C-alpha positions as CSV (number, residue, x, y, z in Angstrom):
1,E,1.2,0.2,-27.7
2,S,0.8,-1.4,-24.3
3,M,-1.6,-1.4,-21.4
4,A,-0.5,-1.5,-17.7
5,I,-2.6,-3.4,-15.2
6,S,-2.0,-3.4,-11.4
7,A,-3.8,-5.1,-8.6
8,S,-3.1,-5.3,-4.8
9,A,-4.6,-6.8,-1.7
10,D,-3.7,-6.4,2.0
11,R,-4.2,-10.1,2.8
12,I,-5.2,-13.4,1.3
13,N,-6.1,-16.2,3.7
14,L,-5.1,-19.7,2.5
15,T,-6.3,-21.4,5.7
16,D,-7.3,-20.2,9.2
17,S,-3.6,-19.9,10.1
18,T,-1.8,-19.6,6.8
19,Y,-2.0,-16.3,4.9
20,I,-0.1,-13.9,2.7
21,N,0.1,-10.2,3.5
22,N,0.7,-7.3,1.0
23,I,0.0,-8.8,-2.5
24,N,1.0,-6.6,-5.4
25,I,0.7,-7.6,-9.1
26,A,1.8,-5.4,-11.9
27,N,1.6,-6.3,-15.6
28,I,2.3,-4.6,-18.9
29,L,0.4,-6.1,-21.7
30,S,1.7,-5.7,-25.3
31,S,0.5,-7.2,-28.5
32,D,2.6,-10.4,-28.1
33,S,3.7,-10.4,-24.5
34,L,2.9,-9.8,-20.9
35,R,5.6,-8.5,-18.6
36,F,4.8,-9.3,-15.0
37,N,5.9,-8.6,-11.4
38,V,4.3,-10.4,-8.5
39,K,5.2,-9.3,-5.0
40,L,4.0,-11.3,-2.0
41,S,4.6,-10.1,1.6
42,E,6.8,-7.3,2.9
43,L,10.5,-7.2,1.8
44,D,11.6,-7.7,5.4
45,A,9.3,-10.7,6.1
46,S,10.8,-14.1,6.7
47,N,9.0,-15.4,3.6
48,N,8.5,-13.2,0.5
49,L,8.4,-13.3,-3.3
50,D,9.4,-10.7,-5.9
51,L,8.9,-12.7,-9.1
52,N,9.6,-11.0,-12.5
53,G,9.4,-12.2,-16.0
54,V,7.7,-12.2,-19.4
55,I,5.0,-14.4,-21.0
56,R,5.3,-14.5,-24.8
57,F,2.2,-15.7,-26.8
58,A,0.9,-16.0,-30.3
59,H,-2.3,-17.2,-31.8
60,Q,-2.6,-21.0,-31.8
61,K,0.8,-21.4,-30.2
62,P,2.0,-22.2,-26.7
63,A,2.7,-19.4,-24.2
64,F,6.4,-19.3,-23.2
65,I,7.3,-18.0,-19.7
66,N,10.8,-16.7,-19.1
67,F,11.9,-15.5,-15.7
68,D,14.0,-12.4,-15.1
69,P,16.1,-12.0,-11.9
70,S,13.7,-12.5,-9.0
71,T,13.9,-12.7,-5.2
72,I,12.4,-15.7,-3.4
73,I,12.9,-15.7,0.4
74,I,11.9,-18.8,2.4
75,N,12.5,-18.7,6.1
76,K,14.9,-15.8,5.7
77,N,16.9,-17.7,3.1
78,K,17.4,-16.3,-0.4
79,W,16.6,-18.8,-3.1
80,A,17.6,-18.2,-6.8
81,L,15.4,-19.2,-9.7
82,T,17.8,-20.2,-12.4
83,Q,17.6,-18.0,-15.5
84,G,17.1,-20.0,-18.6
85,S,14.5,-22.1,-16.9
86,E,11.6,-22.6,-19.3
87,L,7.9,-22.9,-18.6
88,K,5.5,-23.4,-21.5
89,V,1.7,-23.5,-21.2
90,S,-0.4,-25.1,-23.9
91,R,-3.9,-26.6,-23.9
92,G,-4.2,-26.9,-20.2
93,K,-0.7,-28.4,-19.7
94,W,2.3,-26.8,-18.0
95,F,5.6,-27.9,-19.5
96,L,8.6,-27.3,-17.2
97,Q,12.2,-27.7,-18.4
98,N,15.1,-27.3,-16.0
99,L,13.1,-25.0,-13.7
100,T,15.6,-24.8,-10.8
101,L,15.5,-23.3,-7.4
102,K,18.8,-23.1,-5.5
103,H,19.9,-21.9,-2.0
104,D,23.5,-22.7,-1.0
105,E,23.9,-26.4,-1.7
106,Q,20.2,-27.1,-1.8
107,T,18.5,-27.7,-5.1
108,V,15.0,-28.3,-6.3
109,L,14.7,-29.2,-10.0
110,L,11.4,-29.5,-11.9
111,N,11.1,-31.2,-15.3
112,G,8.1,-32.6,-17.1
113,V,4.5,-31.9,-17.7
114,L,1.9,-30.9,-15.1
115,S,-1.7,-31.5,-16.1
116,N,-4.8,-33.4,-15.1
117,E,-3.9,-36.3,-17.4
118,E,-2.5,-39.4,-15.7
119,S,-0.1,-40.1,-18.6
120,D,1.7,-36.8,-18.0
121,Q,4.5,-36.7,-15.5
122,L,6.3,-34.0,-13.5
123,N,9.6,-35.0,-11.9
124,I,10.8,-33.0,-8.9
125,L,14.4,-33.7,-7.9
126,F,15.5,-32.8,-4.3
127,K,19.2,-32.5,-3.6
128,D,20.5,-31.7,-0.1
129,F,17.1,-30.1,0.6
130,N,16.7,-29.0,4.2
131,L,13.1,-29.9,5.2
132,S,13.0,-26.9,7.7
133,S,12.7,-24.8,4.6
134,L,9.0,-25.8,4.6
135,N,8.3,-24.7,8.1
136,G,7.0,-21.3,6.9
137,I,4.1,-23.3,5.4
138,T,3.8,-26.2,7.8
139,K,4.4,-24.6,11.2
140,P,1.1,-22.7,11.2
141,L,-0.5,-26.1,10.7
142,G,1.3,-27.5,13.8
143,I,4.0,-29.4,11.8
144,N,7.7,-28.8,12.4
145,M,9.9,-30.3,9.7
146,L,13.5,-31.3,10.3
147,G,16.2,-33.2,8.3
148,E,17.6,-33.3,4.8
149,M,16.0,-34.8,1.8
150,N,17.5,-36.2,-1.4
151,G,15.4,-38.0,-4.1
152,N,12.9,-37.8,-6.9
153,L,9.2,-37.3,-6.7
154,E,7.1,-38.2,-9.8
155,I,3.6,-36.6,-10.0
156,N,1.2,-38.0,-12.6
157,S,-1.9,-35.8,-12.2
158,L,-3.2,-32.8,-10.4
159,I,-6.9,-33.7,-10.4
160,I,-7.0,-37.5,-10.3
161,V,-7.0,-38.8,-6.7
162,K,-4.0,-41.1,-7.4
163,M,-1.5,-38.3,-7.6
164,Y,1.8,-40.1,-7.5
165,K,3.3,-43.0,-9.3
166,K,6.6,-43.5,-7.5
167,I,8.4,-41.7,-4.7
168,E,12.0,-42.3,-4.0
169,L,13.1,-40.0,-1.2
170,L,16.1,-40.4,1.1
171,C,16.0,-38.4,4.3
172,S,18.7,-38.1,6.9
173,I,17.2,-37.5,10.4
174,F,13.6,-37.0,9.4
175,S,11.4,-35.8,12.2
176,F,7.7,-35.1,11.9
177,L,6.3,-33.3,15.0
178,C,2.6,-32.5,15.2
179,Y,1.2,-30.6,18.2
180,L,-2.5,-30.8,18.9
181,C,-4.0,-27.8,20.7
182,D,-7.3,-27.3,22.4
């Protein structure tokens, strides 16, 4: 037996100028798994998400999240979430193994543990990453990103104020423009 659960919202405001339209979440809950579909924004929007997958769980064991083919559009560019990427959740920690996002030659690779413990570490590798990909998030804040980034970002905690241990990022033609308005 299974139970279907759906929820939707017309809009969620993240800040005064950053928001998400048309949020739809559909789930099918079975005895040992949750099949999910998360849709954010209209399909023809310059940024949207259609994320599909399954969460497998058992008593006293970690939850394993596997991703099915999904569509991630950032600034009208289609990014692929590599199948076989693994995400495990256990005791307040997120374990990421080879979670990879790709668009053309651009790659963002996540490996490690994300938690509020300073001893845990998440590594984010950027390869040929075009910073303008972030403009959908930063432009409403008055920040226009340009350039290409290669490097590794190490995050040691989500909650502790000292969030990073070491950042090694190489950027070609990095430009940070911020416009202040009345």
